C-alpha positions as CSV (number, residue, x, y, z in Angstrom):
1,M,115.4,143.4,98.3
2,K,114.8,140.7,97.0
3,S,113.7,137.7,99.4
4,A,113.7,133.6,98.4
5,L,111.1,131.4,99.9
6,A,111.1,128.3,100.1
7,I,107.5,126.3,100.2
8,Q,106.0,123.0,101.4
9,C,102.5,123.2,102.1
10,L,101.6,119.4,103.2
11,P,98.2,118.5,102.9
12,K,96.4,116.0,106.3
13,H,95.1,113.8,103.9
14,T,93.8,109.7,103.6
15,G,93.2,109.2,99.8
16,S,95.4,108.2,97.3
17,K,98.6,109.6,96.1
18,E,97.6,111.1,93.2
19,E,95.1,112.8,95.3
20,G,97.4,114.7,97.9
21,Y,99.8,115.4,94.5
22,A,96.4,116.6,93.7
23,L,96.4,118.8,96.1
24,V,99.9,120.3,96.3
25,D,98.9,120.8,92.9
26,A,97.0,124.1,93.8
27,A,100.2,125.8,96.2
28,I,101.9,125.3,93.1
29,A,99.2,127.2,91.2
30,V,99.1,129.5,92.8
31,I,102.5,130.6,92.9
32,A,103.0,130.3,89.5
33,N,100.2,132.1,89.0
34,S,102.2,135.2,90.9
35,G,104.2,135.9,88.0
36,L,107.0,135.8,89.6
37,P,110.8,133.0,89.6
38,Y,110.2,129.6,91.0
39,T,111.6,126.5,90.8
40,V,109.6,123.0,91.9
41,C,111.7,120.5,94.2
42,P,110.6,117.0,95.2
43,F,110.1,118.4,98.9
44,E,108.7,122.0,98.4
45,T,109.2,125.4,95.8
46,V,111.7,127.8,95.7
47,V,109.2,131.7,94.7
48,E,111.6,134.8,94.7
49,G,110.6,138.3,94.1
50,P,109.9,141.1,97.4
51,L,109.4,139.8,100.6
52,D,105.4,141.7,100.9
53,E,105.1,139.8,97.4
54,L,105.9,136.2,99.0
55,L,104.6,136.2,102.0
56,H,100.8,137.0,100.8
57,I,101.4,133.6,98.4
58,L,102.5,131.6,101.2
59,A,99.0,132.3,102.7
60,Q,96.9,131.9,99.6
61,A,99.7,129.2,98.8
62,H,98.5,127.7,102.9
63,K,94.6,128.5,101.4
64,A,94.4,126.6,97.8
65,V,95.3,123.4,99.5
66,L,92.3,123.9,102.3
67,E,90.2,125.1,99.9
68,A,91.2,122.0,97.2
69,G,89.6,120.1,100.6
70,A,92.6,118.9,102.5
71,P,90.6,118.7,105.9
72,G,94.2,120.8,107.4
73,V,97.4,121.3,106.2
74,T,100.9,122.6,107.8
75,S,103.7,124.6,106.1
76,Y,107.0,124.3,106.9
77,I,108.7,127.7,104.8
78,K,112.6,129.0,105.1
79,L,112.5,132.8,103.9
80,F,115.2,134.5,103.2
81,S,116.6,137.7,102.2
82,A,120.0,139.6,101.4
83,P,120.2,142.3,99.6
84,D,122.7,140.6,96.7
85,L,120.7,137.5,97.0
86,G,121.9,135.4,94.2
87,S,119.2,133.8,91.9
88,T,118.3,130.4,91.8
89,Q,118.9,129.7,88.4
90,E,122.6,130.9,89.3
91,K,123.0,128.6,92.7
92,L,121.9,125.2,90.5
93,A,123.4,126.1,87.1
94,K,126.9,124.2,87.1
95,Y,124.3,121.1,88.7
96,R,122.1,120.8,85.6
């Protein structure tokens, strides 16, 4: 069964905007290195694949922000699974 996970890792930080972006980049790198299809959006990143893999990626992305130096991180997720789940690209094609 295919699943889609939208994840937003929000680091706690008091530095510059660029420093905050770098912390978020650590989470996106985990997703990019997973080999699964993903789309980076302004507020979240959507990744598609098997449920167990997505849950593992979620944990690794959350930890990556802490390992990158954030004193704390809050991760918000949306998770959907269905046998006939369409891809992100399919859903967005007419808008691009």
